[in-house]
N, C-alpha and C positions, 0 to 999 in steps of 0.2 A: 700902762703907759698911754700917753696921748696918740690918737691916730692922726693921720693927714686927712684935710678936707680936700678931697680928690674933686677937681672938676675936669668933665669932659672936654677935650680939646678938638679932636678929629677922628675920622676912619680912615686908615691907609691900607694899601695894598703892597706887600713886601714879598721878595723872594726869600726864604730862609732856609738854613740847613740845620737840622736837630741835632742838637749835642747830647742833650739827656732828656729824659721824660720821668716825672714823678706822679703816677697815677694818683696815689693817695692824697696827696697835698694839691693836685691839679695844678702842677707847675712844670713849665718847659724852659729849658736853657737852649738858646739859639744861636745862630750867627747871621746877621743881616748880610746878604750877598753883595749889595750896593756899596755898603760902607765898610764891610769886612770887620764890623765891630760885633762882639758878642754883647747879648742882652737877654734878660729873663722876662717870661711871660706869665700871667696867670690865665688858665683856661677855663673858658664858658661850659658850664655841665653840658651845652649840647654838642660841644667837640669829643668825638671818640679817641682819646688819647691812646688806646689800645692799640688803634691802627696805624699809628706814628713809627716810623722805623730811624733808628739813630743813623747820622751821616746822610740821609736822604734829603734833597732839596724839595721843598714845596712853595706852592703860591699861598701866603697867608693873608686873611683880613683881620686887622688888629685894630683895636679901640686904643688911643692916646689920651692918658690923663695927665694933668698937672697939679703939683699942690706946692705951697710955699712952706718952706723949714721955719715954723713959727718958734718963738723962743723957749717956750714950754716942751715941743717935741724935742728941739736941739738939746735942751737940758737932759731931758730922759736919755736921748742918745748919747750924750757924752758919758754918763753915769756908767751905762752899758759898755761904752768902749774901753773902761779902764780896764776891762777883762778881756778885751778883743781887738787886738791889732789892727785885723782887717777891717773892722768896723770903724775904727778911729782914722784909717786911711781914706775910707769911704766917705766919712762925714766932711775929711778936710777937702776932698774932691768936690762936695755937694756944695759947700761953703765957696769954693773958688769959682765954680761954675754960676755963681748968682742965686745960689741957696734954692732953685728950682728943684723939685722932686719929679719923677716921672714915672709911670706905671704905664704897662702895655698888657692889655688883655686879648687873648686870642679867641677870635669869635667864629673863624671859619678857616678851613685849611683843605687844600685839594693838590 
């Protein structure tokens, strides 16, 4: 599968509430306390995920990246979406929002 060409956009500070932590995959699901929207973050290797507590609110430093949904990547995702309706709905939402992908990287948390 083709991977997106991620471009760094900015670093932001956000208050987040931790929903789930996957230490093996270095993945965090959280709620942005300002917008009240859930989002996913990849965790930098320097972040100690073992110290994070579910449902606790933290001040997080997050790097934001954007990528454009290219034709080749969209084609790969459509093929995968034939077996996964959730992925199909996500792909439709991405296209409706201008085909811009976002990635968040947790680089610091306190």
